[in-house]
C-alpha positions in Angstrom: 7.0 -25.2 2.5 8.1 -24.9 6.1 11.4 -23.3 7.0 13.0 -26.5 7.7 11.9 -28.0 4.2 13.3 -24.8 2.8 16.7 -25.2 4.8 16.8 -28.8 4.0 16.6 -28.0 0.1 19.2 -25.2 0.4 21.6 -27.9 1.6 21.1 -30.0 -1.3 21.0 -26.9 -3.7 24.5 -25.7 -2.2 26.1 -29.2 -2.8 24.6 -29.3 -6.4 25.8 -25.8 -7.3 29.4 -26.3 -5.9 29.4 -29.9 -7.9 28.6 -28.4 -11.1 31.4 -25.8 -10.7 29.7 -22.8 -9.2 32.3 -20.7 -7.1 31.7 -21.9 -3.4 31.0 -18.4 -1.9 28.7 -17.6 -4.7 26.6 -20.8 -4.2 26.7 -20.4 -0.4 25.4 -16.6 -0.7 22.8 -17.1 -3.4 21.1 -19.9 -1.9 21.1 -18.6 1.7 19.8 -15.2 0.7 17.1 -16.6 -1.5 16.1 -19.1 1.5 15.8 -16.3 4.0 13.6 -14.4 1.4 11.5 -17.5 0.8 11.1 -18.3 4.7 10.3 -14.7 5.6 8.7 -13.5 2.4 10.4 -10.2 3.0 13.7 -9.2 1.0 14.7 -6.7 3.5 15.2 -9.5 5.9 17.5 -11.3 3.5 19.6 -8.0 3.2 19.8 -7.5 6.8 21.1 -10.9 7.2 23.7 -10.4 4.5 24.5 -6.9 6.1 25.2 -8.5 9.6 27.3 -11.5 7.9 29.4 -9.0 6.0 30.0 -6.9 8.9 31.2 -9.7 11.2 33.3 -11.1 8.7 35.4 -7.8 7.7 35.5 -6.7 11.4 36.7 -9.7 13.1 40.2 -9.3 14.5 41.2 -12.8 14.2 40.8 -12.9 10.6 44.1 -10.9 10.3 45.8 -14.4 10.8 44.8 -15.3 7.3 46.8 -12.7 5.3 49.8 -13.1 7.7 50.1 -16.8 7.7 49.6 -16.7 4.0 52.5 -14.4 3.1 54.6 -16.2 5.4 54.0 -19.4 3.6 54.5 -17.7 0.1 58.0 -16.2 1.4 59.0 -19.6 2.9 58.3 -21.2 -0.6 60.4 -18.6 -2.3 63.2 -18.9 0.1 63.8 -22.5 -0.9 63.0 -24.0 2.6 61.2 -27.0 1.4 64.3 -28.2 -0.7 66.7 -27.7 2.3 64.0 -29.7 4.5 63.8 -32.6 2.0 67.8 -32.6 1.5 68.1 -33.0 5.4 65.4 -35.7 5.7 66.8 -37.6 2.8 70.2 -38.0 4.2 68.6 -39.2 7.4 66.6 -41.8 6.0 68.7 -43.1 3.1 69.9 -46.5 4.7 66.0 -47.6 5.1 64.1 -49.4 2.5 61.5 -46.7 1.3 63.7 -44.1 3.1 63.2 -41.4 0.6 59.4 -41.9 1.0 59.8 -41.6 4.7 62.1 -38.4 4.0 59.2 -37.0 2.1 56.9 -37.4 4.8 59.1 -35.9 7.3 59.9 -33.0 5.1 56.2 -32.4 4.4 55.4 -32.5 8.1 58.1 -29.8 8.8 57.0 -27.8 5.7 53.5 -27.9 6.6 54.5 -26.3 10.1 55.6 -23.2 8.1 53.2 -22.8 5.1 49.8 -24.7 6.1 48.8 -25.5 2.7 48.3 -28.9 1.2 48.6 -27.8 -2.5 51.8 -25.9 -1.6 53.0 -29.0 -0.3 51.6 -31.3 -3.0 53.3 -28.9 -5.6 56.8 -28.3 -4.2 57.6 -32.1 -3.2 56.2 -33.1 -6.6 59.2 -31.4 -8.3 61.5 -32.3 -5.8 60.8 -36.0 -4.3 59.1 -37.7 -7.3 62.2 -37.4 -9.7 64.4 -38.5 -7.1 62.3 -41.6 -6.1 62.0 -42.4 -10.1 65.8 -42.1 -10.5 66.2 -44.5 -7.7 64.0 -47.1 -9.3 61.0 -46.4 -6.8 57.7 -47.8 -8.1 55.9 -44.7 -9.8 52.4 -45.1 -7.7 54.5 -45.3 -4.5 56.5 -42.0 -5.3 53.4 -40.2 -6.2 51.3 -41.9 -3.4 53.6 -40.6 -0.9 53.7 -36.9 -2.0 49.7 -37.1 -2.1 49.6 -38.8 1.2 52.0 -36.5 3.1 50.6 -33.1 1.5 47.6 -33.4 3.4 49.7 -32.8 6.5 49.6 -29.0 5.6 46.0 -29.0 6.4 46.6 -30.6 9.9 49.7 -29.4 11.1 49.3 -25.7 12.2 49.2 -23.0 10.8 46.4 -24.4 8.7 44.3 -22.7 6.4 41.3 -25.2 6.9 41.7 -24.8 10.7 41.5 -21.1 10.4 38.3 -21.5 8.4 36.8 -23.9 10.9 37.6 -21.7 13.8 35.5 -18.9 12.1 32.8 -21.1 11.2 32.4 -22.7 14.8 33.6 -19.3 16.6 36.4 -21.1 18.2 39.9 -19.8 19.1 42.3 -19.8 16.2 45.3 -20.2 18.7 43.4 -23.2 20.4 42.6 -24.9 16.8 46.4 -24.7 16.0 47.5 -26.1 19.2 45.2 -29.0 19.0 46.4 -29.8 15.6 50.0 -30.6 16.9 49.4 -34.2 18.2 47.0 -35.1 15.5 49.6 -33.9 13.0 52.7 -35.7 14.5 50.5 -38.8 14.8 49.5 -38.9 11.2 53.1 -38.3 10.5 54.3 -41.0 12.4 51.6 -43.5 11.1 52.8 -42.6 7.5 56.3 -43.4 8.5 55.3 -46.7 9.9 53.2 -47.7 7.1 56.2 -47.2 4.6 58.1 -49.2 7.0 55.5 -51.9 6.9 55.3 -51.7 3.1 59.1 -52.2 2.9 58.5 -55.2 4.8 55.5 -57.1 3.9 54.8 -55.4 0.4 58.1 -54.6 -1.2 56.7 -54.7 -4.8 54.5 -51.6 -4.1 57.8 -49.6 -3.1 59.9 -51.1 -6.1 63.5 -52.4 -6.4 65.0 -49.1 -5.2 68.7 -48.6 -6.0 71.1 -47.6 -3.1 71.7 -43.8 -2.8 75.1 -42.6 -2.9 76.2 -42.1 0.8 79.5 -40.4 0.1 77.8 -36.8 0.1 77.8 -35.8 3.8 76.3 -32.9 5.2 78.8 -30.8 7.1 77.7 -28.9 10.3 77.5 -25.8 8.6 75.4 -27.1 5.8 73.3 -28.7 8.2 72.8 -25.6 10.2 72.0 -23.5 7.2 69.4 -25.8 6.0 67.6 -26.6 9.3 68.0 -23.5 11.6 65.7 -21.2 9.7 63.0 -23.5 9.5 63.4 -24.7 13.1 63.5 -20.8 14.1 60.3 -20.2 12.2 58.6 -23.1 14.0 59.7 -22.2 17.5 58.7 -18.7 16.9 55.4 -19.1 15.5 54.1 -22.2 17.2 56.3 -21.8 20.4 54.9 -18.3 20.6 51.3 -19.2 20.6 51.8 -22.2 22.9 53.6 -20.1 25.6 51.0 -17.3 25.2 53.9 -15.0 24.3 52.2 -14.1 21.1 48.8 -14.3 19.9 47.8 -15.9 16.6 47.8 -12.6 14.9 51.1 -11.5 16.4 52.6 -15.1 15.7 51.7 -14.6 11.9 53.1 -11.0 11.8 56.3 -12.3 13.3 56.5 -15.4 11.1 56.0 -13.3 8.1 58.7 -10.9 9.0 61.1 -13.6 9.8 60.2 -15.4 6.5 60.9 -12.1 4.6 64.3 -11.9 6.5 65.3 -15.3 5.6 64.4 -14.9 1.9 66.4 -11.6 1.7 69.3 -13.0 3.4 69.4 -15.9 1.0 69.2 -13.4 -1.8 66.0 -15.2 -3.0 63.8 -12.0 -2.6 63.6 -9.2 -5.2 61.3 -6.1 -5.5 59.5 -7.7 -8.1 59.1 -11.0 -6.3 57.9 -9.2 -3.2 55.4 -7.4 -5.3 54.1 -10.8 -6.6 54.0 -12.1 -3.3 51.9 -9.0 -2.1 49.3 -9.6 -4.9 48.9 -13.3 -4.5 48.5 -12.7 -0.7 45.7 -10.2 -1.5 44.0 -12.5 -3.9 44.2 -15.3 -1.4 42.9 -13.1 1.6 40.0 -11.7 -0.6 38.8 -15.0 -1.7 39.0 -16.4 1.9 37.3 -13.4 3.4 34.4 -13.6 0.7 34.1 -17.4 1.6 34.0 -16.7 5.3 31.3 -14.1 5.0 29.1 -16.2 2.7 29.7 -19.1 5.2 28.4 -16.8 8.1 25.3 -15.9 6.0 24.9 -19.6 5.3 25.1 -20.6 9.2 22.7 -17.8 10.1 20.1 -19.1 7.6 20.2 -22.5 8.7 19.9 -21.4 12.4 16.9 -19.2 11.3 15.5 -22.0 9.6 15.8 -24.3 12.5 17.8 -27.2 10.6 20.3 -27.8 13.2 17.8 -28.4 16.1 15.6 -30.5 13.8 18.5 -32.7 13.2 19.2 -32.8 16.6 15.7 -33.9 17.4 15.6 -36.6 14.6 18.8 -38.3 15.9 17.7 -38.1 19.5 14.3 -39.5 18.3 16.3 -42.7 17.0 18.1 -42.9 20.3 21.6 -42.6 18.5 24.5 -42.6 21.0 27.9 -41.0 20.4 29.3 -43.9 18.3 26.3 -44.2 15.9 26.3 -40.3 15.5 30.0 -40.1 14.6 29.8 -43.1 12.2 27.2 -41.3 10.1 29.3 -38.2 10.4 32.4 -39.9 9.1 30.5 -41.7 6.2 29.0 -38.4 5.3 32.3 -36.6 5.1 34.0 -39.6 3.2 31.1 -39.4 0.8 31.2 -35.6 0.3 34.8 -35.8 0.1 34.7 -37.7 -3.3 32.6 -34.8 -4.6 33.6 -31.4 -2.9 36.8 -29.8 -1.7 37.7 -29.6 1.8 36.5 -26.1 2.5 33.0 -26.5 0.9 32.8 -29.5 3.2 33.4 -27.7 6.3 31.3 -24.9 5.4 28.3 -26.8 4.5 28.4 -29.6 7.0 29.7 -28.0 10.2 26.8 -25.7 10.7 24.6 -28.7 10.5 26.2 -30.7 13.1 27.5 -28.0 15.4 24.6 -27.7 17.7 24.2 -31.8 18.0 27.9 -31.9 19.0 27.4 -29.4 21.6 24.2 -31.3 23.1 26.5 -34.2 23.4 29.0 -32.1 25.7 31.7 -32.9 23.1 34.7 -30.3 22.5 34.2 -28.2 19.4 37.8 -27.9 19.2 38.1 -31.8 19.1 35.3 -31.7 16.5 37.2 -29.4 14.3 40.2 -31.8 14.0 37.8 -34.7 13.4 36.1 -32.8 10.7 39.4 -31.4 8.9 41.1 -34.8 8.5 37.8 -36.5 7.7 37.4 -33.7 4.9 41.3 -34.1 4.0 40.7 -37.9 3.1 38.7 -36.4 0.1 41.9 -34.8 -1.2 43.1 -38.4 -1.9 40.1 -39.8 -3.5 38.4 -39.7 -6.7 36.8 -38.1 -8.7 37.7 -34.7 -6.8 41.1 -35.6 -5.1 42.6 -32.0 -5.5 46.1 -32.9 -4.2 46.2 -35.9 -6.8 45.2 -33.3 -9.5 48.1 -30.8 -8.5 50.6 -33.7 -8.6 49.8 -34.9 -11.9 49.6 -31.3 -13.2 52.9 -30.4 -11.8 54.6 -33.5 -12.9 53.4 -33.1 -16.6 55.0 -36.8 -17.0 53.3 -39.0 -19.6 54.3 -42.1 -17.7 52.4 -41.2 -14.7 48.6 -41.3 -15.1 46.0 -39.8 -12.8 45.0 -43.3 -12.1 48.7 -43.9 -10.9 48.3 -40.9 -8.4 45.1 -42.2 -7.2 46.2 -45.8 -6.7 49.4 -44.6 -5.0 47.5 -42.4 -2.6 45.0 -45.1 -1.7 47.1 -46.7 1.1 47.7 -43.5 2.8 43.8 -42.6 2.4 43.3 -45.8 4.7 46.1 -44.7 7.0 44.1 -41.4 7.6 40.9 -43.2 8.2 42.7 -45.4 10.8 44.2 -42.3 12.5 40.7 -40.6 12.4 39.2 -43.4 14.2 41.9 -43.2 17.0 41.2 -39.4 17.3 37.7 -40.0 17.7 38.1 -42.8 20.2 40.5 -40.8 22.2 39.6 -37.1 22.2 42.4 -36.2 24.4 44.6 -36.5 21.8 43.3 -33.4 20.2 42.5 -31.6 23.4 45.4 -32.5 25.6 47.5 -29.5 24.9 44.6 -26.9 24.6 
């Protein structure tokens, strides 16, 4: 077989292995190592590729952003900032039809800016928002759909773990990827809120016969400050520091982690045992992501060695496909893979294939990263592998809410994401304007 044929079969093999449950880094590493061995017929070459990939992954300075932002997110969750954000947002939207849904979206957007995790958002707001919406007679599919849809904001609004992974795969600046995610994240947040407003006007049955909330409880200025200032301060410290150039992404992660620890201590939410558990969990997450990035580096090198990206570029050029046609194919591929694989797998498998093509069209790789992450994130809301939907169902443990309810509720928000994705493709400046 030719190197291109081996490279093509390797992509199929990785997708199959991941789909049947093989751990993603294992699938990437095993198939890539074997493919290099087959192409060169020299096992020592495969070991050399592996050595270079491991060395690059371990020694990359920007990789320090992952443990720092991870520990910051864990500390923020332990400090109870998610509940505080939701309480404030709920007071602000209480008079609007579907107001708690809008409050959930707004709270998820703010929570995303200090955690960067869709799974954390889905878990936290499943416990906070869904019971409150059910108490006020919101339709169960709407209640879980809002949480599922808005949870994906954690992967768009910086600091985002997926943006960090993409930055390593595409060899882009983590800081630039963070800044590029701000406008798309805010755009998606606004689109969700407008969609809920439209549902209340034209599709009220999906929201439900909501009961009026008790408006007697007003937050005092002191309570409002206590619930908002810590979160606002963290966002300004981290994103403001990166945007102004005062802090590098690594320094911003360190400052944010220290500030989050201070908030948790002041609020008496942090014990020595909790701190130890946070450190252990951070270590587990960091090690798994490092392994993932290392094997992704090996996979990318294997594809380049096999010449597959250049071959794909030549095929598309032979068919005389323009920018629009290429992006339609790419989005369809992302949506299809989203029904089978998780976001990280999609990024690690697809980006190395298309990155040469995108560069040949003189398109920004920062913009391409935003498009990729949002396209892959739609898969979090679609069956059969909508991870956010499964997390919500497992967190609620409510027999009245089925997994089908979660997927059906999330479907309108998946459509909104697709519309926003099309807008971002049509207007790249929305992703690159701040960088």
